[in-house]
C-alpha positions as CSV (number, residue, x, y, z in Angstrom):
1,M,93.8,92.3,123.8
2,N,93.0,89.2,121.8
3,G,96.3,87.4,121.1
4,E,95.6,87.0,117.4
5,V,94.9,90.7,117.0
6,S,97.9,91.7,119.1
7,Q,100.3,89.6,116.9
8,I,98.9,90.8,113.6
9,C,99.1,94.4,114.8
10,R,102.7,94.0,115.9
11,I,103.7,92.3,112.6
12,T,101.9,94.9,110.5
13,A,103.4,97.8,112.4
14,A,106.9,96.4,112.2
15,A,106.5,95.9,108.5
16,R,105.2,99.5,107.9
17,A,107.9,100.9,110.1
18,A,110.5,99.0,108.0
19,M,109.0,100.3,104.8
20,R,108.9,103.9,106.1
21,D,112.5,103.8,107.4
22,G,114.1,101.5,104.7
23,T,115.2,99.0,107.3
24,E,114.9,95.3,108.1
25,L,111.8,94.2,109.9
26,N,112.3,94.0,113.7
27,F,109.8,91.7,115.4
28,T,109.7,90.4,119.0
29,P,107.4,87.5,119.7
30,L,105.6,87.1,123.0
31,K,106.3,84.1,125.3
32,Y,103.2,82.2,124.2
33,E,104.0,82.6,120.5
34,G,106.0,79.7,119.1
35,S,106.8,79.4,115.4
36,T,105.2,82.0,113.0
37,V,105.5,81.0,109.4
38,F,104.1,82.4,106.1
39,N,102.9,80.5,103.1
40,F,103.0,82.4,99.8
41,C,100.6,81.7,97.0
42,D,101.4,81.5,93.3
43,R,99.6,84.8,92.5
44,H,100.3,84.5,88.7
45,K,99.3,80.8,88.6
46,T,102.6,79.8,86.8
47,G,103.0,76.5,88.7
48,A,106.2,77.8,90.2
49,P,107.3,76.4,93.6
50,L,105.7,78.2,96.5
51,F,107.8,80.0,99.1
52,R,107.4,79.4,102.8
53,A,108.9,82.1,105.1
54,K,110.2,80.8,108.3
55,D,109.4,83.9,110.4
56,P,108.1,87.5,110.0
57,T,111.6,88.9,109.0
58,D,112.0,86.3,106.3
59,W,108.4,87.0,105.2
60,F,109.1,90.7,104.8
61,E,112.3,90.2,102.9
62,H,110.5,88.0,100.4
63,L,107.8,90.6,100.1
64,K,110.4,93.1,99.1
65,K,111.9,90.8,96.5
66,E,108.4,90.3,95.1
67,G,107.9,94.0,94.8
68,I,105.6,95.1,97.6
69,T,104.1,98.6,97.2
70,A,101.5,98.6,100.1
71,L,100.8,96.6,103.2
72,F,97.9,97.1,105.7
73,M,96.0,95.2,108.4
74,I,92.2,94.8,108.3
75,L,90.0,93.7,111.2
76,G,86.6,92.3,110.2
77,M,83.7,94.3,111.5
78,K,81.1,91.6,111.4
79,I,82.3,89.1,114.0
80,D,80.7,87.1,116.7
81,R,81.8,88.6,120.0
82,R,80.8,85.4,121.8
83,V,83.5,83.3,120.2
84,L,86.4,85.7,120.5
85,G,87.8,83.6,123.4
86,F,88.4,80.8,120.9
87,A,91.2,80.6,118.4
88,N,90.8,81.7,114.8
89,N,87.8,83.9,115.2
90,S,89.4,87.4,115.2
91,G,88.6,88.2,111.5
92,A,92.1,89.7,111.1
93,S,94.1,89.7,107.8
94,I,97.2,91.4,106.4
95,F,96.6,92.7,102.9
96,V,99.5,93.2,100.4
97,R,99.6,95.1,97.1
98,Y,102.4,94.2,94.7
99,A,103.9,96.3,92.0
100,D,101.9,94.4,89.4
101,N,98.8,95.6,91.3
102,V,97.8,92.1,92.4
103,V,96.4,92.3,96.0
104,T,96.6,89.3,98.3
105,R,95.7,88.7,101.9
106,F,97.5,86.7,104.6
107,V,95.1,84.9,107.0
108,P,96.5,83.4,110.3
109,N,95.7,80.0,111.7
110,W,96.6,79.4,115.4
111,T,97.1,75.9,116.8
112,F,98.3,75.1,120.4
113,N,101.3,72.8,120.9
114,D,100.8,70.8,124.1
115,Q,104.5,69.8,124.3
116,T,106.0,73.3,124.0
117,R,103.0,75.0,125.7
118,Q,103.1,77.6,122.9
119,W,101.0,78.5,119.9
120,S,102.1,77.8,116.4
121,I,100.9,80.4,113.9
122,E,100.7,79.8,110.2
123,Y,99.7,82.7,107.8
124,T,98.5,81.6,104.4
125,E,98.3,84.0,101.4
126,A,95.5,84.0,98.8
127,I,94.4,86.3,96.0
128,A,92.1,89.0,97.4
129,E,89.4,88.8,94.7
130,G,87.6,92.0,94.0
131,A,90.1,94.2,95.8
132,P,89.6,97.9,95.1
133,E,92.0,99.8,92.9
134,K,92.9,102.2,95.8
135,D,94.1,101.2,99.2
136,P,91.7,102.0,102.1
137,E,92.0,105.2,104.1
138,F,91.9,104.9,107.9
139,R,90.5,107.7,110.1
140,N,90.9,108.7,113.7
141,E,87.6,107.6,115.4
142,S,88.6,108.4,119.0
143,S,85.5,110.5,119.5
144,L,83.3,107.6,118.4
145,M,85.1,105.3,120.8
146,E,85.0,107.7,123.7
147,A,81.2,108.1,123.3
148,A,80.8,104.3,123.2
149,L,82.9,103.9,126.3
150,K,80.8,106.4,128.3
151,D,77.6,104.8,127.3
152,I,78.7,101.2,128.0
153,R,80.2,102.3,131.3
154,G,76.7,103.6,132.2
155,L,75.2,100.3,131.4
156,A,77.9,98.5,133.4
157,E,76.9,100.6,136.4
158,K,73.2,99.8,135.9
159,L,74.1,96.1,135.8
160,G,76.1,96.3,139.0
161,E,79.3,95.4,137.1
162,E,81.6,97.8,138.8
163,R,84.8,96.0,137.7
164,F,83.9,96.5,134.0
165,A,82.7,100.1,134.7
166,K,86.2,100.8,136.1
167,T,87.8,99.2,133.0
168,F,85.8,101.3,130.6
169,K,86.6,104.4,132.6
170,K,90.3,103.6,132.5
171,S,90.1,103.2,128.7
172,E,88.4,106.6,128.5
173,D,91.1,108.2,130.5
174,I,93.8,106.7,128.3
175,L,92.0,107.9,125.2
176,N,91.6,111.5,126.4
177,G,95.1,111.6,127.9
178,T,94.1,111.8,131.5
179,I,96.3,108.9,132.4
180,V,99.3,107.3,130.7
181,P,99.2,103.5,131.0
182,T,102.0,101.3,132.1
183,L,102.4,98.2,130.0
184,K,102.1,94.8,131.7
185,E,105.4,92.9,132.4
186,G,106.3,91.0,129.2
187,A,104.1,93.1,127.0
188,V,105.5,94.2,123.6
189,P,103.7,97.2,122.1
190,P,103.5,97.6,118.3
191,Q,106.0,99.9,116.6
192,I,103.5,102.7,116.0
193,P,104.0,106.5,116.3
194,D,103.6,108.0,119.7
195,D,100.6,110.1,118.7
196,R,98.7,107.0,117.9
197,M,99.8,104.8,120.8
198,K,97.1,106.0,123.2
199,L,94.4,104.8,120.7
200,Y,95.9,101.4,120.6
201,L,96.4,101.1,124.3
202,A,92.9,102.4,125.0
203,A,91.5,99.7,122.8
204,D,93.7,97.2,124.5
205,V,92.2,98.0,127.9
206,A,88.7,98.1,126.5
207,D,88.9,94.7,124.9
208,V,86.8,92.8,127.4
209,F,85.3,90.4,124.9
210,G,86.2,86.7,125.2
211,A,84.9,83.6,127.1
212,M,84.4,82.9,130.8
213,G,84.7,85.9,133.1
214,T,84.5,88.5,130.3
215,W,81.9,91.0,129.3
216,N,80.3,88.2,127.3
217,D,79.6,86.2,130.4
218,N,77.9,87.5,133.6
219,P,77.1,90.9,132.2
220,A,75.1,89.4,129.4
221,A,73.1,87.3,131.8
222,A,72.5,90.3,134.1
223,A,71.3,92.4,131.1
224,H,68.8,89.7,130.2
225,E,67.5,89.4,133.7
226,Q,67.0,93.2,134.0
227,G,65.4,93.7,130.6
228,L,68.4,95.5,129.2
229,E,69.5,92.9,126.7
230,R,68.9,95.2,123.7
231,D,71.1,98.0,125.3
232,Y,73.7,95.4,126.1
233,V,73.9,94.1,122.5
234,T,73.8,97.6,120.9
235,L,76.4,99.1,123.1
236,S,78.7,96.1,123.0
237,D,78.6,96.1,119.2
238,R,79.3,99.9,119.1
239,L,82.3,99.5,121.3
240,M,83.7,96.6,119.3
241,C,83.3,98.6,116.1
242,A,84.9,101.7,117.5
243,M,87.8,99.7,119.0
244,R,88.6,98.0,115.8
245,L,88.4,101.2,113.7
246,N,90.9,102.9,116.1
247,I,93.2,99.9,116.1
248,M,93.3,99.9,112.3
249,Y,94.0,103.7,112.3
250,A,96.8,103.3,114.9
251,V,98.5,100.4,113.2
252,N,98.1,101.4,109.6
253,F,100.1,104.7,110.0
254,P,101.7,106.3,107.0
255,A,104.6,104.2,105.6
């Protein structure tokens, strides 16, 4: 899964679990994640000094002091799949609603530190202008994703892309419970309920969008050569949409 999406899912799930259980936030960074800080905005425009949280736990504690009532993660649906292999193109945000009904969003910015060989991540808060009065509702769209996986697997087979066909089939099998995946060494799953974990893991496997060597690379060229470019674009967009809907449903569990 895209590293930016993975981290924002883990932070959001940890925060929602802490809200649900009345505990402190428990977050484990991955090896490639260095510092993760959060810049708060002056949401009342009082000119007061701005708070900077040193890590996700510090961020969540400050949110509680400020009177958080809701927190959820949103993945943008209108994104360019071709640039997902580059930093800061995930379209992911954490939205927060405070007790005064002001809604803000935290947007991450990733920069690579050549000295530490790690990424430094900085989330910056801003007022979410035009936010609706009610928080969004997230639905289980596993049937939508399963249909998208079957169709794009058929395209992969037509294109002679057996490696990707196998990947899509594995994601299908995770989604319908045929197989239970084992996490890669060093992987840290988000703290989501067991009944939603397969949706997240199926999306993790199906996330083949990036730069060189991904579904955006040779398969796109093969589809163009075989006159299947329209099918390629349509099915790729369908899968991306279904994946993101299911990730949001899995991570934004009842808190």
